[in-house]
C-alpha positions in Angstrom: -4.0 -35.0 -24.3 -2.0 -32.3 -25.9 -4.9 -30.8 -27.7 -7.1 -30.9 -24.5 -4.5 -29.0 -22.5 -4.1 -26.4 -25.3 -7.9 -25.9 -25.3 -8.0 -25.4 -21.5 -4.8 -23.2 -21.3 -4.8 -20.4 -23.9 -1.5 -19.6 -25.4 0.5 -16.7 -24.1 2.2 -16.1 -27.4 0.9 -16.9 -30.9 3.1 -19.9 -32.1 2.7 -20.9 -35.7 2.6 -24.6 -36.4 5.7 -24.4 -38.4 6.4 -27.3 -40.7 2.9 -28.7 -40.7 1.7 -26.7 -43.8 4.9 -27.6 -45.7 5.0 -31.2 -44.6 8.3 -30.6 -42.9 9.0 -32.5 -39.6 10.3 -30.4 -36.7 13.3 -32.2 -35.1 13.5 -31.4 -31.4 17.1 -32.6 -31.2 18.3 -30.0 -33.6 18.9 -26.3 -32.9 15.8 -24.2 -33.7 16.0 -22.3 -37.0 13.6 -19.6 -36.3 11.6 -18.0 -33.4 8.6 -20.4 -33.9 10.8 -23.5 -33.6 12.4 -22.1 -30.5 9.1 -21.5 -28.8 7.9 -25.0 -29.8 11.1 -26.4 -28.4 10.6 -24.6 -25.1 7.0 -25.7 -25.0 8.0 -29.4 -25.5 10.1 -29.2 -22.4 7.2 -28.1 -20.2 5.1 -30.9 -18.6 1.4 -31.0 -19.3 0.5 -31.0 -15.6 2.5 -29.4 -12.8 2.0 -30.4 -9.2 3.3 -28.1 -6.4 5.4 -29.8 -3.8 4.0 -28.7 -0.4 5.5 -29.5 2.9 2.5 -29.9 5.3 4.8 -29.2 8.3 5.4 -25.7 7.1 1.7 -24.9 6.9 0.3 -22.8 9.7 -2.2 -24.5 11.9 -4.8 -21.8 11.2 -5.2 -21.1 7.5 -8.4 -19.2 7.9 -8.3 -15.7 9.5 -11.5 -14.9 11.3 -11.6 -11.2 12.4 -14.1 -10.7 15.1 -15.8 -7.3 15.3 -17.0 -7.8 18.9 -15.8 -5.1 21.3 -14.1 -5.2 24.6 -16.0 -5.6 27.8 -16.6 -2.3 29.6 -14.3 -1.6 32.5 -15.9 -1.6 36.0 -16.6 1.9 37.5 -13.3 3.6 38.2 -11.1 1.0 36.4 -10.9 2.8 33.1 -7.9 5.0 32.4 -8.2 8.7 31.6 -7.9 9.9 28.0 -4.8 11.9 29.1 -3.2 8.7 30.4 -4.0 6.9 27.2 -2.5 9.6 25.0 0.7 9.6 27.1 1.0 5.8 26.7 0.6 6.1 22.9 3.2 8.8 22.8 5.7 6.7 24.8 5.0 3.7 22.7 5.5 5.6 19.5 8.9 6.8 20.7 9.9 3.2 21.7 9.0 1.9 18.3 11.0 4.6 16.6 14.0 3.8 18.8 13.7 0.0 18.0 13.5 0.7 14.3 16.5 3.0 14.4 18.8 0.7 16.4 17.5 -2.7 15.2 20.6 -3.4 13.1 22.9 -2.5 15.9 21.2 -4.7 18.5 20.6 -7.6 16.2 24.4 -7.8 15.8 25.1 -8.0 19.5 26.2 -11.4 20.8 23.7 -13.3 23.0 24.7 -14.8 26.3 25.8 -18.4 26.3 22.6 -19.4 28.1 20.2 -17.9 25.5 19.0 -20.4 23.0 16.2 -18.9 20.9 13.6 -21.4 19.7 12.7 -22.0 16.1 9.7 -20.0 14.8 7.2 -22.9 14.9 8.3 -24.2 18.3 5.2 -22.9 20.2 5.8 -24.6 23.6 9.5 -23.8 23.6 8.6 -20.1 23.0 6.2 -20.1 25.9 8.9 -21.5 28.2 11.4 -19.1 26.8 9.2 -16.0 27.4 7.4 -17.0 30.6 9.9 -19.2 32.3 9.5 -22.8 33.4 8.0 -21.7 36.8 5.0 -20.0 35.1 4.8 -22.5 32.2 4.7 -25.5 34.5 2.7 -23.7 37.1 5.4 -24.4 39.7 5.2 -22.8 43.1 7.7 -20.0 43.9 11.0 -21.2 45.2 12.3 -20.3 48.6 14.9 -17.6 48.1 16.8 -18.8 51.2 17.5 -22.3 49.8 17.7 -21.2 46.1 20.8 -20.0 44.4 20.8 -16.2 44.5 21.7 -15.9 40.8 18.9 -15.1 38.4 17.9 -18.1 36.4 16.2 -16.9 33.3 15.2 -20.5 32.3 13.0 -20.6 35.4 11.7 -17.0 35.4 11.7 -16.3 31.7 14.0 -14.3 29.4 13.1 -10.7 29.3 12.5 -9.2 25.8 16.0 -7.7 25.6 16.6 -5.6 22.5 19.4 -8.0 21.5 16.6 -10.7 21.3 13.6 -9.0 19.8 15.7 -7.2 17.2 16.5 -10.6 15.8 12.9 -11.5 15.2 11.5 -11.1 11.7 7.8 -10.2 11.2 6.7 -13.8 10.8 8.3 -14.7 14.1 6.9 -11.6 15.8 3.4 -12.6 14.8 3.9 -16.3 15.6 5.3 -15.6 19.2 2.5 -13.1 19.8 0.0 -15.7 18.8 1.5 -18.3 21.1 1.4 -16.0 24.1 -2.1 -14.8 23.4 -3.2 -18.5 23.1 -1.6 -19.1 26.5 -3.3 -16.0 27.9 -6.7 -17.1 26.7 -6.7 -20.0 29.2 -4.7 -18.5 32.1 -4.3 -15.4 34.2 -2.1 -12.4 33.5 1.5 -12.5 34.7 4.2 -9.8 34.5 6.4 -11.8 32.1 3.4 -12.0 29.7 2.9 -8.3 29.8 6.5 -7.4 29.1 6.7 -9.7 26.0 3.3 -8.6 24.7 4.4 -5.0 24.9 7.8 -5.7 23.2 6.2 -7.7 20.4 3.6 -5.0 19.7 6.5 -2.5 19.6 8.1 -4.7 16.9 4.9 -5.2 14.9 5.0 -3.3 11.6 2.2 -1.3 10.2 0.1 -1.7 8.1 -1.0 -4.9 9.9 -1.6 -8.1 8.1 -5.0 -9.7 8.6 -3.5 -12.3 11.0 -2.0 -9.6 13.1 -5.1 -7.6 13.0 -7.1 -10.5 14.4 -4.5 -11.3 17.1 -4.2 -7.8 18.6 -8.0 -7.6 18.8 -8.1 -10.9 20.6 -5.5 -9.6 23.0 -7.5 -6.5 23.8 -10.7 -8.5 24.4 -9.0 -11.0 26.6 -7.4 -8.1 28.6 -10.8 -6.5 29.1 -12.3 -9.8 30.2 -9.6 -10.3 32.9 -10.0 -6.7 34.0 -13.7 -7.2 34.8 -12.6 -9.9 37.3 -10.3 -7.6 39.3 -11.7 -6.7 42.7 -9.9 -3.5 43.5 -8.2 -0.7 41.7 -4.9 -1.3 43.5 -4.5 -4.6 41.7 -1.0 -4.5 40.1 -2.5 -6.1 36.9 -4.9 -3.3 36.2 -2.3 -0.9 34.7 -0.8 -3.4 32.2 -4.2 -4.7 31.2 -5.3 -1.1 30.5 -2.1 -0.6 28.6 -2.7 -3.5 26.2 -6.3 -2.3 25.5 -5.0 1.3 25.0 -2.3 0.4 22.5 -4.4 -1.9 20.5 -7.3 0.6 20.3 -5.5 3.9 20.2 -2.2 3.2 18.4 -3.3 0.4 16.0 -6.5 2.2 15.2 -9.0 -0.4 16.6 -11.1 2.5 17.9 -14.2 0.4 18.6 -12.2 -1.3 21.4 -11.1 1.9 23.1 -11.9 2.7 26.7 -14.1 5.7 27.3 -13.2 7.9 30.2 -15.4 7.4 33.3 
C-alpha cells in the first residue's frame, strides 16, 4: 500500500532512504539524527488516505451557479425612465454606498432594540418574516387601525433595513438574504418592504461581484421587468421602485444588456 501511494503521489521533497543501503534500521521512537530521518518521521505520522469531514447542513442548497444572459423585458410605452433619471439614481446610490462603508463600524456597534432578534444566516423563512413582516409573509389582510394597537409592530409589518441592522451583515449574509427575498419575489408581487430591503442589500453588496451575486442581481432585474409589464398605468406606485431595481443592476453593477433605453 505504501509503495502504491508513493507512486500516485509524487514526493514534494527528495527524501533519501537512509539506513537501507547500510543495513541500519530506522527507529521511529528515537529522535531523528539527520534531516532525512526527520522527514521520514514526519511522513510516518501522516495517514495514507485523508477524508475531509463535511457537514452537509452547511452546504448551500444551490451548488451550481447558472448565469443567465437573457435580458429584461422591454418596458411598455411610457413606462421606461429617462437616462437623466437613471444617472441621478446611480449617483444617489453611489453616495449611499460610500456613506455605509464609511460609517459601518459605528453603526454595527450600536445596540439593537430589545425586540430585534436577527435570524441566523441559513434561516431563510425567518429572514423573510423579519424583512417583510408576518402580514406580508402570511398574506394576512390588513388590520383595522381602529381596533389595533396604535404602536408600530415591526414583527407584523417587517423590520426596516436600519443601518444598525444591515451594518452587522457580512457579505455571505448579504448575498443569502438577497437570495431569499428574490426567491420570494419570483412567486409573488412587489411590496414596499421588499423594495426597501432589496435596495439596502444592494447598497451593502461589495464589488467585484461573486458569481452567485452576479446571477442574483440579474434575476432581480429580470423579475422586476416582468412585473413592470403587468402594470396598467404609469401612476402605479410600484413603477418607480421597479425601474430603480433595473437601473441599479444595469447601470451601477455594469449589467448593461439589462438597461432600459429611453423612450
